C-alpha positions as CSV (number, residue, x, y, z in Angstrom):
1,X,71.4,94.3,147.3
2,X,73.2,94.8,144.0
3,X,72.2,98.5,143.7
4,X,73.3,99.3,147.3
5,X,76.7,97.6,146.7
6,X,77.2,99.5,143.5
7,X,76.3,102.8,145.2
8,X,78.7,102.1,148.1
9,X,81.5,101.2,145.7
10,X,80.8,104.3,143.6
11,X,80.9,106.5,146.8
12,X,84.3,105.0,147.7
13,X,85.7,105.7,144.3
14,X,84.3,109.2,144.3
15,X,85.8,109.9,147.7
16,X,89.3,108.8,146.5
17,X,89.0,111.0,143.5
18,X,87.7,114.0,145.6
19,X,90.7,113.7,148.0
20,X,93.2,113.5,145.1
21,X,91.7,116.6,143.5
22,X,91.8,118.5,146.7
23,X,95.4,117.6,147.3
24,X,96.3,118.5,143.7
25,X,94.6,121.9,144.2
26,X,96.5,122.5,147.3
27,X,99.8,121.6,145.7
28,X,99.2,123.7,142.7
29,X,98.2,126.7,144.6
30,X,101.7,128.1,144.8
31,X,102.7,127.5,141.2
32,X,99.6,127.6,138.9
33,X,96.5,129.3,140.2
34,X,94.4,128.5,137.2
35,X,95.0,124.7,137.5
36,X,94.5,124.9,141.2
37,X,91.1,126.6,140.8
38,X,90.1,124.1,138.1
39,X,91.0,121.2,140.3
40,X,89.1,122.6,143.2
41,X,86.1,123.2,140.9
42,X,86.1,119.5,139.8
43,X,86.5,118.4,143.5
44,X,83.4,120.5,144.4
45,X,81.4,118.8,141.6
46,X,82.4,115.4,143.0
47,X,81.5,116.5,146.5
48,X,78.0,117.4,145.3
49,X,77.7,113.9,143.8
50,X,78.9,112.4,147.1
51,X,76.3,114.3,149.0
52,X,73.6,113.1,146.7
53,X,74.7,109.5,147.1
54,X,74.9,110.0,150.9
55,X,71.3,111.1,150.8
56,X,70.2,108.1,148.7
57,X,72.0,105.5,150.9
58,X,71.6,107.3,154.1
59,X,74.9,106.1,155.5
60,X,76.9,109.2,156.5
61,X,80.1,107.3,157.2
62,X,82.3,109.2,154.8
63,X,84.6,111.6,156.4
64,X,85.8,114.1,153.8
65,X,88.0,116.3,155.9
């Protein structure tokens, strides 16, 4: 049980970070394109990690959009 609890907590933390990075990218889009692109790139890397964790746990209860 410990591993599944750890994975679920990690998914929750990654989801919060993903949402924050997407919001930052959106807010920076008008002022600084480079930072916006970098934030979006980091968010995509986190999304990839979230998808891998979703595959491992097989609980697709995360709504990202």
